[in-house]
N, C-alpha and C positions, 0 to 999 in steps of 0.2 A: 504494500500500500504506500503510495507516494504521498508527500505532504500536500494536502488539499485544503486544509482549514486549521486555524488555531483551535485549541481545545481549552475551555475554561472550566475548572472544577471547583464547585462551591460547597464548602463544608456546612454542617448543621449547627444547631444551638449548642452552647457551652463548649465548643470545640475550636479548632484552628486548622490551618492548611495541612497540618501533619496527618490528618485522617486519610489523605491520599498518598501517603508515602509508598504504598505498594502500587497504586494505580499509575502514578506519574511516570515512573521508569518504564512500565509496560507500554504505555501509549507513546513514550518517546522512542522506544525501539521500533515502533511502527511509523516513525518519521513525522509525528505530530509535534507541533510546538505547544507545550503545555503550560498553562498559567494556573497557579493555585493560590488565589488571593486569600488573605485573612480578613475576616469582617472587621469593621471598625471596633476598636477597643477590645479585641480578642487576642492580643499579642501574648499576654501572660496573666496569671492570677493577680500580680501586683498592680498592673495597669487597668484592671477591669473592675474595680470595686467602688467607683465613685458615682455621684449623682448623674454625671454626664452619660455614663453607660445606661443607667436606669431609665433615662428619658429618650434613648435612641429608638427611633422607629424602624420598622422593616423597610419603610420607604427610604430612610437614610442608607441602609445597607444596599438597597437596589440602586440608589443614585450613585454610590461609590462604584459599584460594579458596572453601571452604565457608562461611567467615564472610562473604565478599563476597556470595555467593548468598543467604545468610540475610537480608541487609540490603536486598535488592532488593524493589520493590513487587509484582512478579509473577514467575511462573516464567520463567526465561530460556531463550533459545536459547544453546547453548554451542558455540563453534567452536574447535577445537584443531589446531595443527600439530605434527607429530612427537611429541615428549614431551608437548606440550600436548594432543595427541589422546588419549593414554593418560590424562592427568589428567581430560580431559573424560569419558571412560568411567567413571573412578573416581567422579567427582562424580555422574554420572547413576545410579549404583548406590545412592547414599545420599541424594540430594537430589531435589526435584521440578524436573525439567528438561523444557522443552517440546519440544526437538528437539536433536539433535547433528549437527554437520558436522565430519567427521574428515578432515583434510588430511594424507595420508601419515603416519598415526598410528603411534606405537610400539605394539606389541602387549602385552597383559597377561600375567600369570603363567600358565605352562603351555603357551605357544605356542612351539614349537621354531623355530629359524632355518630359512628355506626355501631359502637359497642358500649356496654355499660362501663368498661374500664376507661375508655376515652372520656366519657361524660364525668365520671367521678374524679378522674385525674384533674380535669379542669376546675371542678368545684373545690378540690383540696387546696388549690393555690390561695384561696381566701384565708386559710389558716395563718398565712404570713402577713395579714393585714393588707394595706394598700400597696400590694406588690408592684403595681403598674407604675409606681413613682420611684422605684429603686432597683438596684442591681439584685438579681436573684441568684443566690449561691447554688451550685449544682448539688443535688441530693444524691450522694454516691450510691446509696442502697437502691434508689429507683433506677439509676443507670445500670448498676450491676445486675439487677433482677429483670429488667425489661428491655434494655438496649444491648447489653453485653452478655446476655444469658447463655450464649453458646460458646463463650470463650472459657479458657481455663482460669482458675483463680489468679494465677500469676499474670496472665494477659489482662484480666480485668483490672487488677491493681495498677498495672503500668499505664493503662488508659485513664483510669480514674484520677491518677496523680497529675495528668495533663489537662484535665477539665478546668474551665474558667467560668466565672459568673456570666450570666446572660442579662440582657436588657429586660426589665420587668414590663416596660411598655411593649416591646416586641412580643413577649410571651402573651400579654393581654390581647394584642392585635390578632395573633394566630389562634389562640385557644378560646377567646371570648369575643370573637368577631361580631356577634349579634348585639353587643353593647358598644361597639366602636362606630361612632357616627361618621368618622372620616373614611371608613371602609378601606383601610390601609392595605389589606391583603386581597382586594378585589382584582380579579383577572378577567378581562374581556376575552372569553374563549374564542370569539370570532377573529380576534386579532392575532391569535397564535396559529400561524399558517404553516409552520414547518412540521416535518415528521417528528413524532414523539414516541419514545420507548419508555414505558412505565412498568417498573419492576416492584413486586411486593413479596415479602417473605411470608410464607404460609403460617409461620408461628409468631408473626409480628403483632404485638398488642398496641404499639404506639401508632403505627400507620397500617391498620389492618387491611387485608385484601379486599374486603367488602367496600371499604371507602375508596380504595384506589381503583377498583373496577368502575365505580361510579365516576371517578375523576377522569379516567380514560375515555369514558363514553361522552364526556363533555366536548371532546375534540372531534366529534363527528367523523370517525373513520380515519383521522390522521394519526391516531395513537395505536400502538401495538402494546397490549397488556399481557404480562406474564406473571404467574404466581410461581415462586421458587420453593419447591418442597424442601423441608428441613432447614429453612432459613428463618431468621428473625429480623431485627431492625438494623443491625450493624452490617449492612451489606458491603460496606467498604473494607471490612477487615475480619469478619468472622470466618470460620472454616469453610472453604469453598469459594472465597471471594475471587480467586483467580479465574474460576469458570465464569463468574458473573462479568468480570472485566473483559475476558476474552469474548464472551457472547456479545457484549456491548460493542466491541471492536468489529465483530463480524456483521452485526446489524448496521453499524455505521458504514462499513465497506460497501454493503449493498445499496444503502441510501445514496452515498456519494458517487458510486459508479453509475447509478441510475440518473443522478443529476448531471453528471458529466456527459453521459450519452445523450440526454435531452438537449444539452447545450450544443452538442456537435451536429444535431440534426438541422 
């Protein structure tokens, strides 16, 4: 596969660009120019604890990423995990994007929780008070039990130590969109015109397959939806992630070959 497009990989909440440490070199060996930005204020636990982070909107994240896309020499492929998958959709609705790969993505404004776990997880945030005005510390037991549940104890510990606080406002906008008058996470599905690959782990409780199947249907035949057996939420690094990355590369090869053939006609 020759270099046809830049690739931008967007990490999820409480994380950094390090989540793509395995994916980046694999895509680079296929001659892609890979960009793995770190979201605003996510550089380290030390820099992520203030009021500025707590009031950062998902729109701020999307604006920063939009500037990155504007500076690229060609339309990019955008790959997003979890919150990064939602940001990828937001970008594709406003920027020229060649294709989207959504890995257990968060869903946009207007999509109701599809499981009791998702509903009660959102309600539990109120135990922290006005969480939407402050930085939200990662709850390691939640991450270990629901996102990193297929990893070994040693692997979970290594990842948990790298987690950083997240914007309470961003968490509110994603998980409590029905109370967000600004509709920060709204995505106009008609404006997302590129091909979409949407991947769901069969055992994922955070981004369950039922919700992601409904998400894929929003894109009116432009999306390919796949449920990955024996996978959970951490599609970027849990056992078998190599097959997921390789499968994504194969899907992209077909999409980009088809596009190039269409241009040649």
